[in-house]
Z-matrix of the N, CA and C atoms (Angstrom, degrees):
N
C 1 1.432
C 2 1.528 1 107.80
N 3 1.322 2 115.05 1 140.89
C 4 1.464 3 121.05 2 179.08
C 5 1.534 4 109.57 3 -86.58
N 6 1.301 5 116.42 4 154.25
C 7 1.453 6 121.41 5 -179.95
C 8 1.529 7 111.26 6 -56.06
N 9 1.315 8 117.65 7 -36.69
C 10 1.466 9 121.52 8 -178.91
C 11 1.528 10 112.74 9 -65.28
N 12 1.324 11 118.06 10 -15.44
C 13 1.463 12 122.21 11 179.48
C 14 1.526 13 112.73 12 -89.57
N 15 1.325 14 117.65 13 -6.89
C 16 1.467 15 122.15 14 -176.94
C 17 1.524 16 108.12 15 -94.21
N 18 1.333 17 116.33 16 122.56
C 19 1.457 18 121.13 17 -177.96
C 20 1.539 19 109.44 18 -105.58
N 21 1.332 20 115.90 19 88.78
C 22 1.460 21 121.03 20 175.68
C 23 1.525 22 109.24 21 -134.55
N 24 1.323 23 114.66 22 162.35
C 25 1.458 24 122.92 23 173.27
C 26 1.524 25 106.86 24 -117.14
N 27 1.320 26 116.40 25 165.29
C 28 1.469 27 121.93 26 176.60
C 29 1.538 28 111.70 27 52.56
N 30 1.325 29 118.90 28 49.97
C 31 1.474 30 119.42 29 -175.86
C 32 1.518 31 112.32 30 -64.66
N 33 1.328 32 114.59 31 144.77
C 34 1.460 33 121.68 32 175.69
C 35 1.522 34 107.24 33 -137.50
N 36 1.339 35 116.63 34 129.27
C 37 1.462 36 121.76 35 179.79
C 38 1.514 37 109.34 36 -111.15
N 39 1.327 38 115.49 37 127.43
C 40 1.463 39 122.90 38 176.27
C 41 1.526 40 108.35 39 -108.56
N 42 1.336 41 118.75 40 112.33
C 43 1.464 42 119.63 41 173.89
C 44 1.531 43 109.42 42 -83.66
N 45 1.325 44 116.44 43 134.00
C 46 1.461 45 121.77 44 176.06
C 47 1.519 46 106.68 45 -120.06
N 48 1.326 47 115.55 46 97.65
C 49 1.466 48 121.22 47 -173.70
C 50 1.518 49 112.63 48 -60.23
N 51 1.335 50 117.43 49 -39.80
C 52 1.469 51 119.99 50 -176.93
C 53 1.524 52 112.19 51 -63.09
N 54 1.320 53 117.91 52 -24.67
C 55 1.467 54 122.38 53 179.14
C 56 1.524 55 111.85 54 -102.38
N 57 1.311 56 117.08 55 -7.42
C 58 1.465 57 123.09 56 -174.02
C 59 1.532 58 110.24 57 52.01
N 60 1.332 59 115.08 58 45.90
C 61 1.459 60 122.32 59 -179.11
C 62 1.516 61 110.54 60 -133.12
N 63 1.327 62 114.27 61 154.53
C 64 1.456 63 122.20 62 170.50
C 65 1.517 64 107.26 63 -113.71
N 66 1.311 65 116.44 64 141.53
C 67 1.458 66 122.52 65 177.10
C 68 1.516 67 108.08 66 -116.87
N 69 1.334 68 117.17 67 131.50
C 70 1.458 69 123.27 68 -177.90
C 71 1.529 70 108.98 69 -114.13
N 72 1.319 71 115.06 70 125.41
C 73 1.458 72 123.18 71 178.16
C 74 1.527 73 107.70 72 -121.23
N 75 1.326 74 117.30 73 157.92
C 76 1.455 75 119.46 74 176.29
C 77 1.511 76 112.07 75 -177.72
N 78 1.321 77 114.65 76 174.97
C 79 1.451 78 122.68 77 175.65
C 80 1.517 79 107.13 78 -80.02
N 81 1.318 80 116.47 79 124.84
C 82 1.456 81 119.90 80 -179.22
C 83 1.521 82 109.11 81 -65.50
N 84 1.321 83 116.86 82 123.10
C 85 1.449 84 122.35 83 -174.19
C 86 1.520 85 115.29 84 -56.86
N 87 1.333 86 117.78 85 -42.80
C 88 1.467 87 119.55 86 -173.96
C 89 1.523 88 113.58 87 -74.99
N 90 1.338 89 118.55 88 -15.05
C 91 1.467 90 120.29 89 179.54
C 92 1.529 91 112.09 90 -121.35
N 93 1.327 92 117.74 91 15.10
C 94 1.468 93 120.29 92 -176.85
C 95 1.525 94 112.13 93 -60.40
N 96 1.326 95 117.41 94 -38.74
C 97 1.461 96 120.30 95 -174.93
C 98 1.515 97 113.87 96 -108.91
N 99 1.308 98 117.22 97 -26.29
C 100 1.459 99 119.32 98 179.63
C 101 1.515 100 109.28 99 -152.60
N 102 1.302 101 114.25 100 167.07
C 103 1.453 102 118.90 101 -178.22
C 104 1.520 103 111.05 102 90.39
N 105 1.298 104 116.00 103 168.26
C 106 1.456 105 121.64 104 179.12
C 107 1.523 106 108.59 105 -85.20
N 108 1.341 107 118.38 106 116.44
C 109 1.461 108 119.70 107 -176.13
C 110 1.522 109 114.06 108 -68.84
N 111 1.319 110 119.00 109 -24.69
C 112 1.457 111 120.50 110 177.11
C 113 1.518 112 114.83 111 65.88
N 114 1.319 113 117.98 112 15.60
C 115 1.457 114 121.00 113 177.00
C 116 1.511 115 112.97 114 108.08
N 117 1.328 116 114.82 115 -155.70
C 118 1.461 117 121.97 116 177.57
C 119 1.522 118 109.45 117 -124.48
N 120 1.335 119 114.20 118 154.55
C 121 1.457 120 121.51 119 179.35
C 122 1.517 121 109.29 120 -122.45
N 123 1.336 122 116.33 121 159.24
C 124 1.458 123 122.38 122 178.67
C 125 1.524 124 108.97 123 -132.90
N 126 1.323 125 114.84 124 146.76
C 127 1.468 126 123.05 125 174.94
C 128 1.529 127 107.21 126 -118.31
N 129 1.350 128 117.15 127 152.86
C 130 1.470 129 121.94 128 179.29
C 131 1.525 130 110.38 129 -123.51
N 132 1.350 131 114.98 130 145.40
C 133 1.457 132 119.95 131 179.72
C 134 1.519 133 110.75 132 -149.84
N 135 1.336 134 115.44 133 149.57
C 136 1.469 135 121.35 134 172.57
C 137 1.519 136 111.34 135 -95.02
N 138 1.349 137 116.87 136 -19.48
C 139 1.463 138 119.22 137 -171.24
C 140 1.524 139 114.95 138 -134.16
N 141 1.323 140 118.63 139 5.70
C 142 1.468 141 124.26 140 -178.45
C 143 1.530 142 113.53 141 66.56
N 144 1.326 143 117.47 142 9.37
C 145 1.460 144 121.34 143 177.90
C 146 1.526 145 111.86 144 -116.98
N 147 1.317 146 116.81 145 -48.39
C 148 1.460 147 122.31 146 177.99
C 149 1.521 148 108.17 147 -101.95
N 150 1.343 149 115.89 148 132.64
C 151 1.464 150 121.04 149 -173.44
C 152 1.518 151 111.08 150 -125.91
N 153 1.320 152 116.18 151 147.28
C 154 1.462 153 123.39 152 172.73
C 155 1.523 154 107.44 153 -107.92
N 156 1.311 155 116.03 154 144.88
C 157 1.456 156 120.01 155 177.00
C 158 1.510 157 110.21 156 128.63
N 159 1.302 158 115.69 157 -167.57
C 160 1.460 159 128.07 158 8.00
C 161 1.525 160 112.17 159 -83.18
N 162 1.315 161 114.22 160 156.34
C 163 1.455 162 123.16 161 175.16
C 164 1.524 163 106.82 162 -125.37
N 165 1.316 164 116.66 163 130.43
C 166 1.466 165 119.38 164 179.82
C 167 1.530 166 109.31 165 -67.97
N 168 1.324 167 116.29 166 127.12
C 169 1.467 168 120.02 167 178.63
C 170 1.525 169 112.16 168 -110.86
N 171 1.343 170 117.31 169 -16.09
C 172 1.465 171 121.41 170 175.56
C 173 1.507 172 109.25 171 -143.09
N 174 1.314 173 115.86 172 121.52
C 175 1.458 174 123.79 173 172.72
C 176 1.520 175 105.75 174 -116.89
N 177 1.337 176 118.48 175 116.45
C 178 1.463 177 118.71 176 -176.68
C 179 1.522 178 111.48 177 -62.77
N 180 1.332 179 116.62 178 134.41
C 181 1.464 180 119.17 179 176.48
C 182 1.537 181 109.53 180 -66.43
N 183 1.332 182 118.14 181 159.89
C 184 1.466 183 121.10 182 -177.18
C 185 1.532 184 113.91 183 -54.93
N 186 1.317 185 117.56 184 -30.11
C 187 1.467 186 120.41 185 -178.26
C 188 1.533 187 113.11 186 -97.16
N 189 1.341 188 118.04 187 15.07
C 190 1.462 189 120.83 188 179.73
C 191 1.527 190 109.39 189 -65.07
N 192 1.311 191 116.62 190 138.91
C 193 1.465 192 121.78 191 -171.66
C 194 1.528 193 114.58 192 -69.88
N 195 1.322 194 118.40 193 -22.53
C 196 1.463 195 121.45 194 -175.81
C 197 1.519 196 110.87 195 -105.42
N 198 1.348 197 114.66 196 147.48
C 199 1.458 198 118.85 197 178.25
C 200 1.534 199 113.21 198 -129.21
N 201 1.345 200 117.88 199 0.84
C 202 1.460 201 119.25 200 175.93
C 203 1.530 202 110.66 201 -160.33
N 204 1.336 203 114.86 202 172.59
C 205 1.466 204 122.55 203 -178.14
C 206 1.523 205 112.42 204 54.41
N 207 1.312 206 116.76 205 58.93
C 208 1.468 207 122.14 206 171.55
C 209 1.526 208 105.69 207 -83.78
N 210 1.330 209 117.18 208 106.58
C 211 1.460 210 121.05 209 -169.89
C 212 1.515 211 113.87 210 -127.06
N 213 1.332 212 113.42 211 150.97
C 214 1.466 213 125.36 212 164.61
C 215 1.530 214 115.52 213 51.38
N 216 1.335 215 118.22 214 56.14
C 217 1.453 216 118.75 215 178.36
C 218 1.532 217 112.11 216 -70.48
N 219 1.307 218 115.43 217 138.13
C 220 1.477 219 122.78 218 171.16
C 221 1.510 220 106.80 219 -127.56
N 222 1.323 221 117.09 220 140.54
C 223 1.464 222 121.56 221 179.29
C 224 1.512 223 109.05 222 -121.63
N 225 1.331 224 115.16 223 133.59
C 226 1.458 225 121.84 224 179.29
C 227 1.514 226 109.06 225 -133.58
N 228 1.332 227 115.89 226 141.47
C 229 1.469 228 121.85 227 176.90
C 230 1.525 229 108.28 228 -90.93
N 231 1.321 230 116.49 229 137.23
C 232 1.456 231 121.91 230 175.51
C 233 1.520 232 108.02 231 -147.76
N 234 1.325 233 114.77 232 117.56
C 235 1.471 234 121.83 233 178.33
C 236 1.522 235 113.06 234 51.91
N 237 1.326 236 115.14 235 44.38
C 238 1.458 237 121.00 236 173.66
C 239 1.513 238 115.87 237 83.23
N 240 1.324 239 117.77 238 -0.48
C 241 1.459 240 121.25 239 176.70
C 242 1.520 241 108.79 240 -116.77
N 243 1.319 242 116.26 241 160.32
C 244 1.458 243 121.76 242 -178.12
C 245 1.529 244 109.11 243 -114.93
N 246 1.329 245 114.90 244 133.49
C 247 1.462 246 121.94 245 -176.86
C 248 1.515 247 109.45 246 -119.62
N 249 1.314 248 115.77 247 125.94
C 250 1.449 249 122.65 248 177.99
C 251 1.529 250 107.71 249 -104.45
N 252 1.324 251 116.27 250 123.09
C 253 1.458 252 123.29 251 177.48
C 254 1.527 253 106.37 252 -108.58
N 255 1.327 254 117.72 253 129.56
C 256 1.461 255 120.71 254 179.86
C 257 1.521 256 109.74 255 -152.80
N 258 1.333 257 115.67 256 163.70
C 259 1.455 258 119.96 257 175.02
C 260 1.521 259 109.10 258 -103.71
N 261 1.324 260 113.62 259 148.48
C 262 1.460 261 121.82 260 -176.08
C 263 1.526 262 108.95 261 -140.36
N 264 1.339 263 116.05 262 161.72
C 265 1.463 264 121.97 263 179.38
C 266 1.520 265 108.64 264 -143.59
N 267 1.332 266 115.06 265 150.98
C 268 1.463 267 121.95 266 173.82
C 269 1.527 268 107.88 267 -145.28
N 270 1.324 269 116.08 268 154.30
C 271 1.464 270 120.41 269 177.02
C 272 1.521 271 108.85 270 -57.70
N 273 1.333 272 115.79 271 131.77
C 274 1.465 273 120.16 272 178.61
C 275 1.515 274 114.64 273 79.96
N 276 1.330 275 118.13 274 -0.03
C 277 1.467 276 122.01 275 179.35
C 278 1.526 277 109.12 276 -122.77
N 279 1.302 278 115.68 277 145.26
C 280 1.462 279 119.59 278 172.98
C 281 1.519 280 109.34 279 -70.40
N 282 1.312 281 115.57 280 152.90
C 283 1.460 282 119.73 281 174.46
C 284 1.527 283 107.68 282 -59.06
N 285 1.323 284 116.54 283 141.11
C 286 1.456 285 119.84 284 -179.06
C 287 1.508 286 111.67 285 -146.59
N 288 1.316 287 114.64 286 165.52
C 289 1.459 288 121.84 287 177.01
C 290 1.523 289 108.68 288 -98.83
N 291 1.316 290 115.71 289 136.57
C 292 1.466 291 122.23 290 175.90
C 293 1.512 292 107.22 291 -123.22
N 294 1.309 293 116.35 292 141.67
C 295 1.459 294 121.86 293 175.13
C 296 1.523 295 107.66 294 -104.84
N 297 1.329 296 115.20 295 132.61
C 298 1.463 297 122.66 296 178.66
C 299 1.525 298 107.66 297 -119.44
N 300 1.329 299 117.80 298 153.95
C 301 1.464 300 120.93 299 -176.83
C 302 1.524 301 110.28 300 -132.83
N 303 1.359 302 114.72 301 148.05
C 304 1.468 303 121.44 302 177.15
C 305 1.520 304 109.76 303 -150.43
N 306 1.313 305 114.98 304 163.31
C 307 1.468 306 121.46 305 176.98
C 308 1.520 307 112.47 306 -83.27
N 309 1.349 308 116.40 307 -19.42
C 310 1.461 309 121.78 308 -176.78
C 311 1.523 310 109.56 309 -133.76
N 312 1.319 311 118.23 310 158.18
C 313 1.460 312 120.20 311 178.20
C 314 1.528 313 113.51 312 -66.35
N 315 1.315 314 117.13 313 -16.98
C 316 1.468 315 121.17 314 177.91
C 317 1.535 316 112.06 315 -93.01
N 318 1.320 317 116.78 316 2.44
C 319 1.463 318 120.72 317 -179.68
C 320 1.522 319 112.52 318 81.24
N 321 1.297 320 116.55 319 -161.63
C 322 1.454 321 126.39 320 7.99
C 323 1.535 322 111.63 321 -76.11
N 324 1.327 323 115.48 322 134.06
C 325 1.453 324 121.63 323 176.75
C 326 1.514 325 109.36 324 -83.38
N 327 1.326 326 115.90 325 139.15
C 328 1.456 327 122.20 326 178.40
C 329 1.527 328 108.64 327 -127.49
N 330 1.338 329 117.04 328 149.02
C 331 1.455 330 119.57 329 -179.47
C 332 1.541 331 111.66 330 -58.61
N 333 1.305 332 115.03 331 138.32
C 334 1.470 333 122.07 332 177.40
C 335 1.517 334 107.44 333 -100.95
N 336 1.308 335 116.57 334 123.61
C 337 1.466 336 120.42 335 178.79
C 338 1.500 337 112.65 336 82.91
C-alpha cells in the first residue's frame, strides 16, 4: 500500500533500527471526530513509501474509561518495552492522556496503571 492510500491524522513514525523497519501510527481519519474508534492501528515499512497493514495494535478493553476521540498516538521504546502515549475522551470526562505498554511495536498495547 502506498502512503497516499493511508487515511490517518497526527502521524507518528517510530524507526526500529534493529528490525530495519518503520512503524506508522496515527488517528484513524474516519473516526477522529465521531464514531467508535475501535483502538489504534499500525503500519510497517522498510522504505517509508510502501506500507503493510493496518494491524490493530490497541483494542480497548471492555472497562476502558474512554469511548471516543482516540487521538495522536506516539510510541517510544524504553528499556526494551514500547509505550504508546495518546489522548482520549469520554462523556462526562475531560480529555486526558493515557499511557499504554507493549512488548513489541505492533502491540498489543495495554493500559498502564
